[in-house]
VOPASE-997794 format. One record per residue (C-alpha): residue in three letters; x, y, z. Coordinates in pm, whole numbers, padded with zeros to 5 digits, always signed. Layout:
% residues N
ALAXYZ...
***
This chain:
% residues 507
UNK+05711+05199-03237UNK+06008+04997-03090UNK+06131+04638-03248UNK+06270+04527-03013UNK+06294+04609-02612UNK+06565+04513-02408UNK+06421+04418-02043UNK+06716+04536-01809UNK+06556+04337-01482UNK+06484+04008-01322UNK+06195+03821-01224UNK+05812+03881-01209UNK+05867+04216-01338UNK+06066+04078-01597UNK+05800+03814-01720UNK+05539+04133-01679UNK+05680+04359-01939UNK+05781+04070-02181UNK+05433+03994-02139UNK+05315+04346-02255UNK+05525+04331-02567UNK+05444+04008-02690UNK+05091+04173-02726UNK+05239+04485-02890UNK+05425+04254-03137UNK+05775+04361-02998UNK+06085+04156-02970UNK+06238+04142-02650UNK+06579+04051-02533UNK+06658+03929-02181UNK+06958+03991-01921UNK+07038+03709-01682UNK+07359+03701-01412UNK+07462+03308-01373UNK+07255+03236-01128UNK+06967+03301-01333UNK+07050+03128-01585UNK+06759+02914-01613UNK+06522+03174-01492UNK+06176+03257-01631UNK+06194+03572-01774UNK+06504+03384-02003UNK+06324+03131-02120UNK+06002+03321-02239UNK+06224+03639-02378UNK+06326+03585-02752UNK+06679+03657-02684UNK+06884+03650-02376UNK+07219+03773-02311UNK+07454+03671-01997UNK+07527+04048-01822UNK+07756+03865-01553UNK+07823+03722-01228UNK+07592+03687-00917UNK+07682+04038-00822UNK+07450+04289-00873UNK+07729+04536-00933UNK+07871+04290-01188UNK+07521+04173-01389UNK+07222+04354-01374UNK+07353+04724-01208UNK+07639+04725-01479UNK+07563+04982-01703UNK+07851+04962-01924UNK+07759+04581-02007UNK+07370+04657-02005UNK+07421+04909-02267UNK+07674+04686-02435UNK+07433+04413-02480UNK+07136+04608-02595UNK+07338+04734-02940UNK+07441+04395-02992UNK+07095+04282-02976UNK+07012+04555-03207UNK+06717+04676-02938UNK+06578+05040-02948UNK+06538+05098-02586UNK+06557+04957-02258UNK+06265+04871-01976UNK+06443+04926-01691UNK+06147+04729-01491UNK+06211+04842-01073UNK+06465+04842-00856UNK+06821+04797-01002UNK+06857+05044-01238UNK+06537+05219-01253UNK+06590+05533-01071UNK+06970+05560-01188UNK+06986+05907-01304UNK+07302+05792-01464UNK+07208+05484-01687UNK+06859+05719-01848UNK+07157+05951-01912UNK+07419+05678-02081UNK+07099+05567-02243UNK+07039+05862-02429UNK+07390+05946-02498UNK+07415+05574-02693UNK+07081+05673-02874UNK+06879+05376-02689UNK+06570+05503-02519UNK+06522+05467-02159UNK+06141+05360-02091UNK+06126+05607-01791UNK+06180+06015-01720UNK+06488+06187-01837UNK+06756+06196-01603UNK+06724+06533-01470UNK+06366+06439-01320UNK+06514+06087-01199UNK+06794+06309-01036UNK+06574+06594-00935UNK+06339+06352-00750UNK+06553+06096-00617UNK+06720+06339-00388UNK+06499+06365-00103UNK+06565+06713+00005UNK+06545+06859-00284UNK+06245+06704-00411UNK+06087+06848-00091UNK+06222+07201-00175UNK+06024+07160-00531UNK+05720+07039-00390UNK+05709+07314-00151UNK+05751+07580-00411UNK+05500+07409-00618UNK+05252+07450-00314UNK+05260+07023-00276UNK+05247+06985+00149UNK+05541+06827+00264UNK+05605+06740+00636UNK+05799+06998+00852UNK+06127+06926+00874UNK+06463+07032+00742UNK+06510+07198+00404UNK+06866+07013+00359UNK+07092+06738+00528UNK+07196+06856+00871UNK+07599+06889+00964UNK+07539+06748+01289UNK+07419+06687+01631UNK+07392+07080+01751UNK+07219+07134+01451UNK+06993+06816+01451UNK+06882+06886+01802UNK+06768+07232+01688UNK+06550+07134+01418UNK+06364+06860+01644UNK+06329+07111+01882UNK+06135+07348+01608UNK+05935+07069+01491UNK+05866+06908+01820UNK+05941+06533+01885UNK+05907+06218+01763UNK+06120+06294+01466UNK+06244+06115+01189UNK+06614+06058+01066UNK+06608+05999+00666UNK+06896+05990+00452UNK+06888+06216+00174UNK+06968+05988-00072UNK+06767+05691+00033UNK+06459+05449-00012UNK+06368+05126+00119UNK+06384+05242+00500UNK+06774+05286+00491UNK+06920+05545+00700UNK+06596+05564+00876UNK+06543+05658+01231UNK+06261+05717+01419UNK+06320+05939+01739UNK+06128+06007+02056UNK+06318+06213+02249UNK+06647+06451+02255UNK+06823+06232+02437UNK+06831+05946+02213UNK+06887+06162+01871UNK+07292+06210+01879UNK+07325+05863+01870UNK+07045+05803+01640UNK+07201+06054+01373UNK+07532+05860+01377UNK+07331+05516+01327UNK+07157+05697+01029UNK+07453+05843+00881UNK+07626+05545+00877UNK+07373+05312+00754UNK+07336+05581+00458UNK+07702+05550+00380UNK+07691+05208+00331UNK+07354+05191+00115UNK+07402+05500-00091UNK+07775+05656-00074UNK+07641+05921+00062UNK+07549+06024+00446UNK+07326+06312+00425UNK+07059+06299+00653UNK+06790+06528+00726UNK+06517+06586+00954UNK+06125+06573+00980UNK+05824+06563+01204UNK+05718+06189+01252UNK+05397+06128+01185UNK+05209+05928+01438UNK+05040+05607+01322UNK+05055+05752+00969UNK+04898+05627+00674UNK+05123+05537+00339UNK+04922+05629+00023UNK+05036+05722-00312UNK+04864+05834-00635UNK+04950+05668-01034UNK+05031+05934-01253UNK+05111+05921-01637UNK+05238+06180-01818UNK+05385+06239-02175UNK+05628+06443-02368UNK+05389+06687-02491UNK+05255+06863-02147UNK+04966+06634-02083UNK+04953+06457-01714UNK+04659+06274-01594UNK+04613+06074-01211UNK+04450+05702-01218UNK+04358+05724-00850UNK+04508+05638-00541UNK+04654+05311-00372UNK+04696+05234+00019UNK+05017+05103+00061UNK+05047+05091+00477UNK+05075+04730+00541UNK+05524+04724+00558UNK+05765+04545+00716UNK+06068+04669+00762UNK+05956+05014+00591UNK+05907+04787+00240UNK+05495+04748+00138UNK+05408+04380+00129UNK+05009+04425+00113UNK+04885+04690-00108UNK+04541+04824-00239UNK+04285+05051-00440UNK+04107+05264-00356UNK+04233+05353-00007UNK+03986+05257+00304UNK+04063+05606+00468UNK+04021+05792+00133UNK+03678+05610+00019UNK+03551+05752+00379UNK+03635+06054+00310UNK+03577+06134-00039UNK+03639+06521-00080UNK+04008+06444-00022UNK+04088+06258-00300UNK+04051+06524-00595UNK+04292+06764-00401UNK+04515+06477-00328UNK+04549+06338-00701UNK+04556+06696-00814UNK+04895+06727-00562UNK+05006+06467-00750UNK+04957+06602-01083UNK+05119+06960-00923UNK+05423+06723-00818UNK+05437+06574-01170UNK+05457+06874-01333UNK+05725+07052-01117UNK+06004+06830-01243UNK+05874+06783-01604UNK+05766+06464-01528UNK+05721+06267-01827UNK+05588+05838-01790UNK+05426+05638-01529UNK+05562+05761-01208UNK+05402+05747-00820UNK+05377+06013-00633UNK+05370+05909-00252UNK+05239+06110+00065UNK+05212+06024+00460UNK+04828+06060+00533UNK+04683+06114+00913UNK+04407+05995+01041UNK+04235+06344+00946UNK+04330+06287+00587UNK+04607+06523+00596UNK+04860+06471+00379UNK+05225+06536+00304UNK+05455+06439+00014UNK+05703+06197+00104UNK+05895+06076-00230UNK+05811+06068-00596UNK+05911+05712-00764UNK+05994+05735-01085UNK+05962+05453-01233UNK+05694+05149-01247UNK+05569+05057-00889UNK+05573+04712-00763UNK+05222+04736-00704UNK+05111+04830-01019UNK+04867+04566-01089UNK+04598+04689-00842UNK+04523+04983-01078UNK+04537+04807-01385UNK+04291+04612-01262UNK+04049+04848-01123UNK+04143+05089-01437UNK+04175+04861-01718UNK+04457+05016-01861UNK+04812+04848-01950UNK+05040+05056-01727UNK+05324+04932-01905UNK+05174+04978-02256UNK+05124+05326-02169UNK+05547+05340-02034UNK+05633+05164-02406UNK+05412+05435-02627UNK+05496+05765-02402UNK+05870+05631-02471UNK+05756+05592-02811UNK+05652+06003-02809UNK+05271+05915-02852UNK+05058+06143-02652UNK+04825+05977-02382UNK+04547+05805-02505UNK+04291+05914-02228UNK+04239+06232-02053UNK+04128+06273-01709UNK+03778+06264-01774UNK+03819+05922-01941UNK+03974+05731-01596UNK+03662+05589-01422UNK+03817+05288-01203UNK+03593+05080-01026UNK+03540+04807-00786UNK+03832+04724-00544UNK+04171+04558-00604UNK+04496+04410-00347UNK+04808+04273-00402UNK+05002+04001-00156UNK+05368+04037-00222UNK+05469+03672-00211UNK+05814+03677-00061UNK+06087+03382-00022UNK+06081+03525+00382UNK+06059+03368+00713UNK+05790+03588+00919UNK+05886+03476+01201UNK+06272+03515+01195UNK+06215+03892+01149UNK+06079+03813+00772UNK+06430+03757+00681UNK+06493+03572+00355UNK+06461+03190+00275UNK+06600+03120-00044UNK+06611+02764-00168UNK+06443+02521-00437UNK+06125+02521-00504UNK+05996+02167-00492UNK+05625+02186-00550UNK+05416+02468-00716UNK+05008+02505-00721UNK+04950+02864-00797UNK+04549+02971-00795UNK+04342+03086-01047UNK+03961+03191-01092UNK+03755+03563-01218UNK+03912+03794-01055UNK+04261+03655-00944UNK+04595+03761-01113UNK+04951+03601-01063UNK+05255+03770-01191UNK+05538+03526-01144UNK+05865+03457-01189UNK+05876+03137-01014UNK+05860+02734-01143UNK+05886+02399-01002UNK+06192+02328-00941UNK+06336+02661-00949UNK+06614+02763-00738UNK+06557+03101-00563UNK+06895+03325-00506UNK+07028+03432-00223UNK+07157+03729-00431UNK+06843+03933-00514UNK+06546+04055-00358UNK+06333+03748-00216UNK+06040+03898-00392UNK+05902+03571-00611UNK+05521+03664-00696UNK+05269+03886-00688UNK+04892+03778-00628UNK+04612+04018-00649UNK+04255+03986-00705UNK+03955+04244-00819UNK+03588+04242-00700UNK+03325+04513-00677UNK+03372+04568-00273UNK+03681+04543-00016UNK+03507+04317+00167UNK+03457+04093-00140UNK+03806+04143-00264UNK+03965+04014+00096UNK+03757+03698+00054UNK+03837+03610-00303UNK+04242+03684-00188UNK+04179+03442+00107UNK+04018+03192-00116UNK+04319+03240-00343UNK+04551+03175-00077UNK+04383+02888+00003UNK+04479+02726-00339UNK+04810+02874-00309UNK+05083+02598-00229UNK+05480+02715-00249UNK+05673+02399-00141UNK+06085+02371-00029UNK+06127+02717+00078UNK+05939+02956+00370UNK+05718+03187+00225UNK+05479+03474+00376UNK+05208+03293+00255UNK+05080+03181+00574UNK+05131+03467+00700UNK+04878+03642+00454UNK+04624+03397+00537UNK+04624+03509+00839UNK+04658+03908+00870UNK+04398+03945+00612UNK+04135+03771+00823UNK+04267+04019+01125UNK+03948+04200+01248UNK+04137+04576+01244UNK+04255+04497+00892UNK+03921+04397+00771UNK+03781+04707+00908UNK+04062+04938+00739UNK+04193+05051+01046UNK+04543+05014+00944UNK+04853+05251+00927UNK+05238+05127+00895UNK+05311+05018+01209UNK+05008+04756+01175UNK+05259+04446+01111UNK+05466+04544+01366UNK+05203+04558+01651UNK+04982+04263+01470UNK+05316+04046+01485UNK+05324+04113+01868UNK+04991+04038+01965UNK+04967+03742+01788UNK+04950+03430+02032UNK+05126+03173+01979UNK+04935+02852+01850UNK+04954+02528+01641UNK+04966+02549+01302UNK+04976+02242+01175UNK+04802+02118+00819UNK+04433+02020+00788UNK+04302+01751+00549UNK+04159+01867+00231UNK+03784+01871+00351UNK+03876+02041+00676UNK+04102+02314+00513UNK+03782+02349+00294UNK+03521+02439+00597UNK+03776+02630+00775UNK+03838+02849+00466UNK+03425+02872+00454UNK+03403+02993+00807UNK+03699+03258+00782UNK+03541+03406+00477UNK+03126+03398+00616UNK+03277+03513+00975UNK+03532+03764+00925UNK+03371+04040+01088UNK+03274+03836+01410UNK+03604+03680+01482UNK+03804+03764+01783UNK+04117+03674+01694UNK+04347+03619+01335UNK+04269+03272+01168UNK+04460+02958+01360UNK+04486+02749+01088UNK+04741+02763+00720UNK+04407+02636+00508UNK+04665+02485+00233UNK+04990+02374+00260UNK+05179+02271+00606UNK+05272+02620+00769UNK+05626+02796+00766UNK+05520+02965+01047UNK+05760+02852+01345UNK+05762+02942+01725UNK+06072+02931+01757UNK+06237+03307+01686UNK+05940+03484+01703UNK+06082+03729+01955UNK+06334+03786+01638UNK+06032+03934+01489UNK+05916+04135+01784UNK+06169+04362+01733UNK+06103+04570+01442UNK+05961+04909+01496UNK+05678+05015+01604UNK+05618+05298+01344UNK+05757+05289+01009UNK+05733+05545+00680
***
């Protein structure tokens, strides 16, 4: 087992990894940029080293500097968290060359799954369903038009090297395709340095369902069930849960879906924790979307229903150990749901809203989990992803977990910055959401239909009464909750039209 691990990340995920390392008796090394000198992960690690300036390219994304620190500190392994270098094949290869263990899959698997077109071909060969579309990037408008005609409109244009919604365009008809192709290529070129774009059939009102897998270096692979991640803004997830309401209603699809995920992992010789993502239609037909060759942001919900520490499993697999579990040992119980708490303004199109946290009251209680990198007085920086915490809950049923989350959100106060807490308090009380009638375009439609309303702060007694009513009458409510039951809502009526420009369909 490793004596010391460097965590090549920041924020709540760095704090999360530090906690598991402590339990395992492993010393931790943090890295930080100039604006993160006082960050929580820096305070919690056993050692901390400056990686560079605020620019990620000069700090968290600087492979040479990260490895230099690892050697200086005597770290035997690097945990990349998610984002930054977590799916960078060159970083994984550089770690191997430096004889420092990369806690994740090998460079070959990362490269294969990092290319959307190569991954699609690998899945076709393995017998995993893929969305109809081109096998490789299109050369220009003529080829794109021909491909779109073959699969039928609407189609999605996607960056071959992309992710996070960059280089992606939904095209409803032939006339709009040439311009959309140029826009997608330009965005892909700027985001990834690669303008390659491919065409695939757009699944109307799709669900985003993914399967968590674990695979060791000895050929063993298991799955830990599926997660539903359909609640998204700007093609990125904001609410995740397990199990999927759609799969729960159609349980026969689960073994087929999870078997496909195992096939996908084996097809690329995968080892470590990973997630195979699928699009699923209302009839439970599913199609391979991509494989995330890292730990997912939403991993806590899987941990809550299985009792398995995924970070510990990652570390043990990287140390060469065999999986401690066979598939028959995995027995998920209950329901778990997570809200990603962002320093964002929902009424301004979920734009980042960094600033200093002037007050902080965090929720707690049975079944409540909060993964956070924040503290009172901390300056949320502008330079990085605005995710500051993840609030998750576990209960026996989906209905109970929604009530538990609403209760926790009622306790949660973050002062000084705009956050998504008010958005969650309303969205989780929506009738369609409570029914599980969701898809990747849910948030955009919900924002468009949400009436203007006053969100003034309630006095404590009034807030408690409103929360009780929300929880008890959730099924019968004719519209989303009209109040912020804790701190003053950061929702503003001005700027709402900016939010309504979000695409109605995202994948």
